[in-house]
C-alpha positions as CSV (number, residue, x, y, z in Angstrom):
1,M,74.4,113.2,78.2
2,R,76.6,110.4,77.0
3,L,79.6,112.7,76.8
4,V,79.0,113.9,80.4
5,L,78.8,110.2,81.6
6,T,81.9,109.3,79.6
7,V,83.9,112.1,81.1
8,L,82.7,111.4,84.7
9,L,83.5,107.8,84.2
10,I,87.0,108.5,82.9
11,A,87.7,110.9,85.8
12,L,86.4,108.5,88.3
13,L,88.2,105.5,87.2
14,A,91.2,106.4,85.1
15,V,93.2,107.8,87.9
16,S,95.9,105.2,87.8
17,A,96.6,102.3,85.5
18,L,98.4,100.4,88.3
19,A,96.8,97.7,90.3
20,G,95.9,98.7,93.8
21,Q,95.7,96.7,97.1
22,N,92.9,94.5,95.9
23,P,94.4,92.2,93.1
24,D,92.0,89.4,93.7
25,I,88.7,91.1,94.0
26,R,85.8,88.8,93.0
27,L,82.2,89.9,91.9
28,Y,79.3,87.6,91.9
29,L,75.6,87.8,91.5
30,D,73.4,86.5,94.3
31,F,69.6,86.4,94.9
32,D,69.9,86.1,98.7
33,P,73.3,87.4,100.1
34,P,75.3,86.0,101.8
35,N,73.8,82.7,101.0
36,G,75.2,82.3,97.5
37,V,72.0,81.7,95.7
38,H,72.8,82.0,91.9
39,R,69.6,80.3,90.5
40,I,66.0,80.8,91.3
41,D,62.7,79.5,89.9
42,V,59.9,81.9,90.2
43,P,56.6,82.3,88.3
44,E,56.3,84.9,85.5
45,D,55.2,88.4,86.6
46,T,57.6,88.4,89.7
47,V,59.8,91.2,90.9
48,V,63.3,89.8,91.2
49,F,66.3,91.4,92.9
50,I,69.9,90.4,91.7
51,Y,72.5,91.6,94.2
52,I,76.0,92.6,93.2
53,V,78.4,91.2,95.8
54,L,82.2,91.8,95.9
55,D,84.6,90.0,98.1
56,C,88.3,88.8,98.4
57,F,89.5,92.3,99.5
58,G,92.7,91.2,101.2
59,L,93.7,92.4,104.7
60,E,93.0,96.2,104.3
61,G,91.0,96.3,101.2
62,G,87.9,98.3,100.5
63,L,85.9,99.8,97.6
64,R,85.3,103.3,96.3
65,A,83.8,102.4,92.8
66,F,83.1,99.7,90.3
67,T,81.8,99.3,86.7
68,L,79.3,96.6,85.7
69,C,77.5,95.4,82.6
70,F,75.0,92.6,82.2
71,E,74.1,90.4,79.2
72,R,70.6,89.1,79.8
73,T,68.7,86.3,78.2
74,F,65.6,85.9,80.4
75,G,62.5,88.0,79.7
76,A,62.0,91.2,81.7
77,S,59.8,94.1,80.9
78,A,61.8,96.5,83.0
79,H,64.9,97.0,85.2
80,D,66.2,99.3,87.7
81,E,69.7,99.7,89.4
82,L,70.5,100.8,92.9
83,S,73.8,101.3,94.6
84,F,74.4,100.7,98.3
85,L,77.7,102.4,98.3
86,G,76.2,105.9,99.3
87,G,77.6,108.1,96.6
88,L,77.1,108.6,92.8
89,F,75.7,106.0,90.5
90,M,74.9,106.3,86.7
91,G,74.4,104.5,83.7
92,D,72.4,101.4,82.5
93,V,73.6,98.0,83.5
94,E,72.5,96.6,80.1
95,D,74.3,99.3,78.1
96,P,77.3,97.6,76.3
97,E,79.0,101.0,75.7
98,L,79.1,102.4,79.3
99,G,77.4,100.1,81.5
100,F,76.7,101.0,85.1
101,V,79.2,102.9,87.4
102,A,78.6,103.1,91.2
103,A,81.0,105.1,93.5
104,A,81.1,105.6,97.2
105,G,80.6,108.9,99.0
106,E,83.2,110.6,101.0
107,D,84.3,107.5,102.9
108,C,85.5,104.2,101.5
109,V,83.2,101.2,101.9
110,Y,84.8,98.3,103.8
111,P,83.8,94.6,103.8
112,D,81.3,93.4,106.5
113,E,81.8,90.6,108.9
114,N,81.4,88.1,106.1
115,G,84.3,89.6,104.1
116,M,81.9,90.9,101.5
117,I,80.4,94.2,100.2
118,V,76.9,94.0,98.9
119,A,77.3,96.9,96.5
120,G,73.8,97.1,95.2
121,Y,71.1,95.3,93.2
122,V,69.4,95.2,89.9
123,Q,65.6,94.8,90.1
124,Y,63.9,93.1,87.2
125,Y,60.2,92.6,86.5
126,Y,60.6,88.9,85.2
127,T,58.1,88.1,82.4
128,G,59.7,84.8,81.2
129,P,61.0,82.9,79.4
130,P,63.6,81.5,81.7
131,G,67.3,82.6,81.1
132,H,70.3,84.1,82.8
133,V,72.3,87.2,83.3
134,R,76.0,87.3,82.8
135,V,78.5,89.9,83.8
136,V,80.5,91.1,80.8
137,P,83.1,94.0,80.1
138,T,81.7,97.2,78.5
139,N,83.1,98.5,75.2
140,L,84.7,101.5,77.2
141,D,86.5,99.7,80.0
142,P,87.0,96.2,81.4
143,M,85.5,95.2,84.6
144,L,87.0,97.8,87.0
145,T,87.2,98.6,90.7
146,T,88.7,101.5,92.5
147,D,90.1,100.8,96.0
148,C,90.3,103.1,99.0
149,N,93.7,104.4,97.7
150,I,92.1,105.5,94.5
151,A,94.0,102.8,92.6
152,L,92.5,100.8,89.8
153,D,92.0,97.1,89.7
154,T,90.1,94.5,87.6
155,Y,87.7,92.1,89.1
156,C,86.9,88.4,88.0
157,V,83.4,87.1,88.0
158,A,82.9,84.0,90.3
159,A,79.2,83.5,89.6
160,N,76.4,84.8,87.3
161,A,72.7,84.3,87.9
162,G,69.8,82.4,86.3
163,I,66.1,82.5,86.6
164,G,64.5,79.1,85.8
165,A,67.9,78.0,84.2
166,D,71.3,77.4,85.2
167,P,73.6,80.4,85.1
168,P,76.7,80.3,82.9
169,P,79.9,79.6,84.8
170,G,82.1,82.6,86.0
171,H,85.7,83.1,85.0
172,P,87.9,80.0,85.5
173,G,90.2,80.3,88.6
174,C,88.1,83.1,90.2
175,Y,88.6,82.4,93.8
176,C,90.0,84.1,96.8
177,G,93.8,83.7,96.7
178,V,96.6,84.5,98.9
179,V,97.0,88.2,99.7
180,P,100.3,89.2,98.0
181,V,102.9,91.2,99.7
182,E,105.0,94.1,98.3
183,D,108.4,93.4,97.0
184,A,111.3,94.4,99.5
185,S,114.9,94.2,99.3
186,W,117.1,92.1,101.7
187,G,118.3,95.4,103.3
188,T,114.8,96.4,104.0
189,I,114.0,93.2,105.8
190,K,117.2,93.2,107.8
191,A,116.4,96.8,108.9
192,L,113.2,95.4,110.6
193,Y,115.2,93.4,113.0
194,R,117.8,96.1,114.1
């Protein structure tokens, strides 16, 4: 089964080594999207949902697939993943080898009116003690997304999540930047005004 998952992951994500239209995609964990809640304090024996949110897609950006892996320190007796992208999802979010992969169906998924895609959630049965969950790269691939043009990109982590404890910070400098433009020659620019 691991071989099948590896082959599917490579076929899904290793289409191109070039960055796509989404060079500044951010991923963050949220207990209550779009409100940006990264820490909650709940009693033991509580079911907790940690939502996976992506944003900073640029002008025409969207999402076809992403990879994800968690490193968890809080106590939980079970976890379950769900993707909202409408297509294939597989793996285990806490597996450091393969992680979790989610892909859209036939159509690309575009950001909502808030400029974000709530891509899914991980449900935990929290048993204590307090701790955090941090997004980390898998051993197979870095933190990848596939955009609507089937081009690969990496994402940065803006915020992790904590239960009864402050989460560790995300990646430094992970914020929505200016959308880059493609290089063009002076002749191409002049041709626009003829």
